[in-house]
C-alpha positions in Angstrom: 76.3 -31.7 -32.0 73.8 -28.8 -31.2 73.6 -27.8 -27.7 70.2 -28.0 -26.4 69.2 -25.5 -24.2 67.8 -26.0 -20.7 64.2 -25.5 -19.8 64.4 -22.6 -17.8 62.0 -23.4 -14.7 60.5 -20.3 -12.8 62.5 -19.2 -9.8 61.3 -19.9 -6.3 60.5 -16.4 -6.1 58.5 -15.8 -9.5 56.7 -19.0 -8.2 55.8 -17.4 -5.1 54.6 -14.2 -6.8 52.4 -16.3 -9.4 50.9 -18.3 -6.4 50.0 -15.1 -4.3 48.5 -13.6 -7.4 46.5 -16.2 -7.9 45.5 -16.6 -4.3 44.7 -12.9 -4.1 42.6 -13.7 -7.3 40.8 -16.2 -5.7 40.1 -14.1 -2.3 38.7 -11.6 -4.6 36.1 -13.8 -6.5 35.0 -15.2 -3.5 34.7 -11.8 -1.8 32.5 -10.4 -4.6 30.3 -13.6 -4.5 29.7 -13.4 -0.4 29.1 -9.5 -0.9 26.4 -10.2 -3.8 24.6 -12.9 -1.6 24.5 -10.4 1.5 23.1 -7.6 -0.9 20.5 -9.9 -2.2 19.3 -11.1 1.1 18.9 -7.3 2.1 17.1 -6.6 -0.8 14.8 -9.4 0.0 14.6 -7.8 3.7 13.8 -4.6 2.2 10.8 -5.8 -0.1 9.0 -8.0 3.0 9.6 -5.0 5.2 7.9 -2.8 2.3 4.9 -5.0 1.8 4.4 -4.7 5.6 4.4 -1.1 5.6 1.8 -1.4 2.5 -0.5 -3.7 4.7 -0.2 -1.4 7.6 -1.3 1.8 5.5 -4.0 0.1 4.0 -5.0 -1.0 7.7 -4.6 2.6 9.0 -6.6 3.9 6.0 -9.6 1.4 6.6 -9.5 2.2 10.4 -9.7 6.4 9.5 -12.4 5.3 7.4 -14.3 3.8 10.1 -14.1 6.6 12.4 -15.1 8.9 9.7 -18.6 6.9 9.3 -18.6 6.4 13.0 -18.4 10.2 13.8 -20.7 11.2 10.7 -23.8 13.2 11.6 -26.3 10.3 10.9 -24.6 8.0 13.3 -24.3 10.7 16.0 -28.1 11.4 15.9 -29.1 7.7 15.4 -27.0 6.7 18.6 -28.4 9.8 20.4 -31.9 8.8 19.7 -31.4 5.6 21.1 -30.4 6.8 24.4 -32.9 9.5 24.4 -30.8 12.3 23.9 -31.5 15.6 21.5 -29.2 16.8 18.9 -27.4 20.2 19.8 -25.1 20.6 16.9 -22.8 23.3 18.9 -21.8 20.3 21.5 -20.6 18.0 19.1 -16.9 17.8 18.5 -14.8 15.7 16.2 -11.5 14.5 17.4 -8.6 13.6 14.7 
């Protein structure tokens, strides 16, 4: 009769090591997923802020153009004539 080899099961220490390893791997995967999610959310927020900044830039540019139009010589003369004033170029100052 041949002797059968007994199946050797893992010792409790080896089992603990494997479970700990699996737990660490799962924690790493969850951590990576969470960090990628927060990174994607931050990128979305940055894009929203960039679009708001661009809108404000366009608004500022539009207002600067309006200021330039209002301080043009023709506009100043027209308003001055409307109020009965005369034009003296040395009295005109442009503030920017």
